[in-house]
Structures are given as structure tokens and as C-alpha cells.
C-alpha positions in Angstrom: 5.7 20.8 -2.8 4.9 17.3 -4.1 2.1 15.0 -3.0 2.9 11.6 -1.6 1.0 8.7 -0.1 2.5 6.6 2.7 1.2 3.0 3.1 2.1 1.4 6.4 2.1 -2.4 6.8 1.0 -4.2 9.9 -0.3 -1.4 12.2 -3.7 -1.6 14.0 -4.2 -5.2 12.9 -5.9 -7.6 15.3 -5.5 -5.1 18.2 -1.7 -5.1 17.9 0.8 -2.4 17.1 -1.8 0.3 17.8 -1.2 3.7 16.3 -3.9 6.3 16.5 -4.5 8.2 13.3 -4.6 11.6 15.1 -1.1 10.8 16.5 0.1 9.7 13.1 -1.1 13.0 11.6 0.6 15.0 14.3 3.8 12.9 13.8 3.9 13.8 10.1 3.3 17.4 10.8 6.2 17.4 13.4 8.4 15.9 10.7 7.7 19.0 8.6 5.2 17.7 6.1 2.1 19.7 5.1 -1.5 19.0 4.3 -1.4 15.7 6.2 -4.5 13.5 6.1 -5.1 9.9 7.1 -7.6 7.4 5.8 -9.0 4.6 8.0 -7.0 2.9 10.7 -4.6 0.8 8.6 -2.0 3.5 8.2 -2.7 5.4 5.0 -1.2 9.0 5.0 -1.5 11.6 2.2 0.9 14.5 2.6 2.9 17.2 0.9 6.7 17.4 1.0 9.5 19.3 -0.6 11.5 16.1 -1.2 11.7 15.1 -4.8 12.0 11.4 -4.3 9.7 9.0 -2.4 12.6 6.6 -1.6 14.4 9.4 0.4 11.3 10.0 2.4 10.7 6.3 3.3 13.9 5.7 5.2 13.6 8.9 7.3 10.0 8.3 8.2 10.5 4.6 9.0 13.4 5.5 11.4 11.5 8.3 13.1 8.4 6.1 13.4 10.4 3.3 15.1 11.9 5.8 17.5 8.4 7.2 18.4 6.4 4.0 18.6 9.1 1.5 19.6 8.5 -0.9 16.7 9.3 -1.1 13.0 6.6 -0.9 10.5 7.4 -1.4 6.8 6.4 1.7 4.8 5.8 2.3 1.2 6.0 6.0 0.2 4.9 6.8 -3.4 4.1 10.0 -5.3 0.9 11.0 -6.9 2.0 10.0 -10.4 2.6 6.5 -9.1 -0.8 6.3 -7.6 -2.5 7.6 -10.7 -0.6 5.0 -12.8 -1.7 2.3 -10.4 -5.3 3.1 -11.0 -4.9 3.7 -14.8 -3.1 0.4 -15.3 -5.7 -1.8 -13.5 -5.8 -5.0 -15.4 -9.3 -5.9 -13.9 -11.5 -2.9 -14.8 -14.5 -5.2 -15.0 -14.4 -5.8 -11.2 -13.3 -2.4 -10.1 -16.8 -1.6 -8.9 -16.6 -4.3 -6.2 -13.9 -3.3 -3.7 -14.1 -6.7 -2.0 -12.8 -8.5 -5.1 -10.0 -6.2 -6.3 -6.9 -5.4 -4.3 -3.5 -3.7 -5.1 -0.3 -4.3 -3.3 2.5 -1.7 -3.3 5.7 -3.8 -3.5 9.1 -2.7 -2.2 10.5 -3.4 -5.6 9.6 -4.9 -9.0 9.6 -8.7 -8.7 11.8 -10.7 -11.0 10.3 -13.0 -13.7 11.4 -16.0 -11.6 9.5 -14.6 -8.5 6.4 -14.0 -10.5 6.6 -17.5 -12.1 6.9 -19.1 -8.6 3.8 -17.1 -7.5 1.9 -18.2 -10.6 2.5 -21.8 -9.7 0.7 -21.3 -6.4 -2.3 -19.5 -8.0 -4.5 -22.5 -8.5 -7.9 -21.3 -7.1 -10.4 -18.8 -8.5 -8.0 -15.9 -8.0 -5.9 -14.2 -10.6 -3.1 -11.7 -10.3 -1.0 -9.4 -12.5 2.2 -7.6 -11.7 2.9 -4.2 -13.3 6.2 -2.7 -12.1 6.1 -2.6 -8.3 2.3 -3.2 -8.1 0.6 -6.5 -7.7 -3.1 -6.5 -8.6 -5.2 -9.3 -7.1 -8.6 -10.3 -8.3 -10.2 -12.5 -5.5 -13.7 -13.4 -6.8 -14.7 -14.9 -3.4 -13.1 -12.0 -1.4 -9.8 -11.7 0.2 -10.9 -13.3 3.5 -11.7 -16.6 1.7 -8.6 -16.6 -0.6 -6.1 -19.4 0.0 -3.9 -17.7 -2.5 -3.8 -14.5 -0.6 -2.5 -16.4 2.5 0.5 -17.8 0.6 1.2 -14.7 -1.5 3.7 -12.9 0.7 5.8 -15.8 1.6 5.8 -17.2 -1.9 6.6 -13.9 -3.7 9.1 -12.9 -1.0 8.9 -9.2 -2.0 7.7 -7.1 0.9 4.5 -5.2 0.2 1.3 -3.8 1.6 -2.1 -4.5 0.2 -5.2 -2.3 0.0 -8.7 -2.9 -1.3 -9.8 -1.0 -4.4 -12.0 1.4 -2.4 -9.0 2.4 -0.4 -6.9 2.9 -3.5 -9.5 5.1 -5.1 -10.1 7.1 -1.9 -6.4 7.7 -1.5 -6.1 8.8 -5.1 -9.0 11.3 -4.6 -7.4 12.6 -1.4 -4.0 13.0 -3.1 -5.4 14.8 -6.1 -7.2 17.2 -3.8 -4.1 17.8 -1.6 
């Protein structure tokens, strides 16, 4: 069995679209996955599956999730190798120790050069970003909550994704490596 991480977008935010993590773990177990573990309330799931490809898992889990909870939540399923590469390829190692300043976004697909250029035009504050494959790294020196760039990032890039702070990324990696 292979280890995967599932990153939900938009659940348990601002008291909306509530999904209890115990229910989410039970849901994954009912779907036939093993060693299911969740981390914090934002919808991070580490699990084992016999499927060989993360893309095949994504569609099935998204469909079953919508049937169960009555709303659609975008989901990014990635394997352990992907998560290890995300951490290894961090272009901002000097700020990795401060989880409030470094974030990584799992993107639905690799952005085009044109999409990245459009985003770069909007990055005029203290923030900087780098895209490596289907991961966008964001260094926000003043924190994500104060970042004007973070506010325009999704609608400017127009590639769906879900962002996690660096502490969450490292915790998920540790959980996945131990699974």
C-alpha cells in the first residue's frame, strides 16, 4: 500500500462547511483506506491506499465526500514522494523555521509561464513566491493575514489550490513518513 496525503480546501473556515475530523477519519476508513490520520481542523488526511495514482483517488473521494456532506470541497491528493519533494525543493530555507512566514500551496496543475508572469506582476509588496511544478511557495514576511498579495493570489493565478503553513507541511510529512 502507498501513503497519500489529502488536502481539502474550504472546510471548517469561519464556522462554515463544518466537517468533524473524527467523522472524516471514519469516512476514509469506510472508503477502504488504512492507517487514516487527520491533522488540525482544516482537512488534512494521511492514509494508505492500494491505488497507484493520486489522481484516481481524488475524483472518487471528492464524489463520495459531496454525497456524504452535501457540498463540494476541492481536494488535492498527493503521494509521499510528492510531499518529500515539496519540502526538499523549498526555495526559502532561510525562513523555514518561522511557520507564519512560509506557506506552500498544492495546485491542481502546474501553472503556465503566462499565468506565473501575471501573478508576478501583482507581487508588489514585501512577499515573494516561487512555483515549482504544481507547488507554489509563498514567503510572506509580515504573515499571511497581513498579505495583500495572498488576497489576490487565487483569482490572479486562476489555478485552484489549497495553501498550508510550513508547520502543517512538516507535520504532514512526518505523519506520512511514519504511516
